[in-house]
C-alpha positions in Angstrom: -27.0 39.7 26.9 -27.0 36.7 24.7 -24.2 34.1 24.9 -21.9 33.8 22.0 -22.2 30.6 20.0 -19.2 28.3 20.2 -17.7 26.8 17.1 -19.0 23.3 16.4 -16.7 22.3 13.4 -13.0 22.4 12.6 -11.3 22.9 9.3 -8.4 20.5 9.1 -5.6 19.6 6.6 -5.0 16.0 5.5 -1.8 14.8 3.9 -1.3 11.8 1.7 0.9 9.0 3.2 2.0 7.9 -0.3 4.9 10.3 -0.1 3.6 12.7 -2.8 3.0 15.6 -0.4 -0.6 16.0 -1.8 -2.9 17.7 0.8 -6.6 18.1 1.1 -8.7 20.4 3.4 -11.9 19.0 5.0 -14.5 20.0 7.7 -15.0 17.7 10.7 -16.7 17.9 14.0 -14.6 19.8 16.5 -14.8 17.2 19.3 -14.0 14.2 17.0 -10.6 12.5 17.1 -7.9 13.1 14.5 -9.1 12.0 11.0 -7.7 9.3 8.7 -9.5 8.8 5.4 -8.9 6.8 2.2 -9.2 9.0 -0.8 -7.8 9.2 -4.3 -4.4 10.8 -4.7 -4.3 12.5 -8.1 -0.5 12.3 -8.3 -0.4 8.5 -7.9 -3.8 7.7 -9.4 -4.7 5.3 -6.6 -6.6 5.3 -3.3 -4.3 6.1 -0.5 -4.5 6.9 3.2 -4.7 10.6 4.2 -3.8 11.5 7.8 -4.7 14.8 9.6 -1.6 16.9 10.0 -3.0 20.3 11.1 -6.1 22.0 12.4 -6.5 25.2 10.4 -9.4 26.9 12.2 -12.8 26.5 13.9 -16.1 27.5 12.3 -19.7 27.7 13.5 -21.6 26.3 10.5 -20.0 24.6 7.4 -20.8 26.5 4.2 -22.4 24.5 1.4 -21.2 25.1 -2.1 
């Protein structure tokens, strides 16, 4: 019987530290540390730091859109 493939990626939620409450969802490697990224917050109109607040789920292969 074939082994089941384990998930390699995690879907995580990032929240803006500017205090606006804006959130983004990204895909990262499952074994990586918690993510911090600088992205544009549309409510402020500036680049701000987004910090990972929650891991939503694990996935095997990220879907390309």
